[in-house]
N, C-alpha and C positions, 0 to 999 in steps of 0.2 A: 433437424437440419443436417444435411450432409456436407462433406468437404467442398464439393463443387457448387453447392447451393448457397453461396454467400450473397448477402444483400449488397448491392453496389452502392458505394458512398459517392455522392456527387461532390466534386471539389467546390469549396466555397467561392472560389473565383478563378478564372482562367488567366488572370493577370500575371501570376508567377510563371506559368508555362510560357506565356508570350515574352516576358522579360528574359527568361533563360534562353529561349530560342533566338531572340534578337541579339543577345550578348554573344552567343556562339557564332552566329552569322557574322557579326562585326569582327570577331577574332579571326575567323577564317579569311575574310576579305583582307584584313590587315596583314596576316601572314603571307597571303598571295601577293599583295603589293610589295612587301619587303622582299620576297624571294625573286620576283620578276623585275621589279622596277628599281629598287634601292640597294640590292645586294652588292653590286660592284660600283656604286656611285663614286667612291673616292678614286678608283682606278680609271673610270671613264673621265672623270674631271681632269686627272693628270694628263691623259692622252689628248683631251680637248685643248688644254693649255699648250701642250707640245705642238699640235698641228696649227693652232691659232698663231703661234710664234713663227712657224714655218711659212704659213700663208701670208703673214705680214712682212716676210723677208728678214726676220730677226733670227738668223741662224746661230749667232752666239748665245742668245737666250734659250733657243731650242736645245742647244748642246748642253747648257747648264741644267735644263729640265731633264734631259736624258740621263744625267749623272753617270757618265761613262767610267769604266775601269781604265787604268793607265794604258792598256794595250790598244784602246780604241781612241785614236787621236782625232783632233779636229779635222785634219786632212781626210782621214777615213770617213768621218761624219759627213764632210762636204761631198765626198764621192758617192755616198748613199743618198743624202737628203738635200744637197745643194741645188742651185738652179740648173746645173748641168749633170746632176747626179742620177743614179739609177731610178729613184722614186720621184725625182724632182722634174720640173718645178711643181711644188704643191701650192695650189691656189684655193682649193676647196676640198672638203672631206666629209665623210659620213661614217659614223660608228655603226657597224653592223651588229656585232655580237660581243659579248664578254662572258668567258667561262673559265673555270679552273681546269688545269691539265688533268688533275685527279683530286681526290678528296684530301690528300695530304700535301698538296703542292704549296709552295711558299709564295706563289704569285698567281696571276690571272692572265690569260691570253685574250687580248682585245683585237678583234678583226675590224679593220678600217678600210674603206674605199677612198682613194685619193685621186684627185683630178687636177690637170693643169689648167682647167678652165674655172672662171668665176662668173656666175654661180655654178653650183654643182649641176652637171648636165642631167636632164630628165631622161627617162627611159625611151622616149620617142625620138631621140637624136642619136642614131647609131654611130655617126662619124665621131662625135665627141665622146660617146660612151665607150668606144674602142680604146681610147687613150686612158681610161680609168683603170687603176691598178688596185688590187687588194693586198693589203699589208697586214701581217699578223705581228703584234708586239707583245712582249712579255713585260708585265708590270709587277714588280716585287711589292708585296703587301706592306712590309715593315718600313721601307724607306722611299717607296714610290719611284724607284729608279726604273728606267726603261732599257730594254735590250730586245734582241730578236729571240723568239722562243727556242727552247732546247729541242 
């Protein structure tokens, strides 16, 4: 008998092969779901709370969620987010993306489309869609404070 002339041994059962394959597949799917769906869940939740407060007209609560530094006064906040502010009035919103600035960043940039209309305008309504603005917010991972991105 030569080196390449071995007798092939049939496995006793293919069950082990199927179990390992299914376990590997489940692991890959779980990692994919975590990476794409749950990776920035906390930051998206903070942004959702912020915009829900703005849409409800609760600017004081939105200002508290923002957790501003002392140089960003409530008056400055009103000029940006108030009913007559640059981004206001905010009646509806849609989170578009969330991504880190780089791999060592201490926060996440969340892109949000805001609209002065309730409900959020559909793509087939160009008059309302023109009033929609895209906002990029920086969310710190450690304390969930909001600011504009660097």
